[in-house]
N, C-alpha and C positions, 0 to 999 in steps of 0.2 A: 400319043397320049401325054407324055412328059412335056412335049412342046406346047400343047394346049394349056396345060396347067401353068407352065412358065409364063405364057402370054397373059393369062387371066391374073396371075399374081402380080405381074408388072403393071397391068391396068389398074388394079386395086391400089398398089403402092403409089402410082402416079397421081391418082385422083385424091388420095389422102394427103399427099405432099402439097397439092395445089390449094387445099383448104386450110393450111396452117397459117398462123400468125407468127410474126417475127418480133422478138423482143431484144432490145439492146439495154442491158442493165435492168431488165424486168424479167422476173422468173415466170410469170404467167401473162403473156401479152393478150390484150383484149381487142386490138385492131390489127390490120395487116402489118403495120409497122408501129410498134409501141416503144418509145424512147424515153428513158429516164436521164435527163440532161439536155444539153443544147443540140440543135440540129440545123443543117442547111438543106433547104428544099430547092433544088435547082429549077423545078418547074414554076416557082414563084418569081423567078428573075424576070424583070421587064425594064424598059427604059424609064418607066414612071413608077412611083410608089404605089403599092396596092394595100388595101385594108384587108387584114387577115383576121378572121373571127375564131374564137375558141369557145366551144360549148362548155357546160359545167364539168364534162368528163375530160376536157383537154383535147378534143378532136378538132382539128383545124379545117377551115374552109375559106375560100376567097369570097364567096357570095354570102351576103348577110342572111341569117336565119329568117324564116317567114315572120313577117311582122316587125322586123328590126331593120332600121336603116341608119346610115351614118351621115352626118353633115360633112360635105366635101369642101375642101378649101377652094375649089374652082367653081363653086356654086351647085345648086340643086335644081331639079326640074320636076314638074308633076306634083307640086305641093297643094294641099288643101287647107284653106284658112280654118282655124279652129282645131284641126287635127295635127298639123305639123307646126311646130313652134320652137323657139329657143326659150328655154326656161326649165323649171323643175316640176315634177308631178307631186311633190310633197309640200309641206309648209315652210321649207327652207328657201331663203332668198338666193337668187343667182348673183354671184360676185364676179365682176370683171376687174382685172388688174392690169397695170402696165409695168 
């Protein structure tokens, strides 16, 4: 009987540890890894530069959020005239400088 209780207790402890978030410099982390300060993410390393996006909560992703795209320095494809453009969406002029 004691053995069964010990096994059940270990299963419960293991499942609750798996659901925990880790904070570095953060008392109550809200993501799997929540860092206050700088960080190095080894899985972002690549021979080319990558665009990393941050949402309003500081959550990072390599892929653009739905509806958001970046102009790439090597060109873009799949553009639609009237939808994709260089410019502003307010009444402020776009200013190019050298």
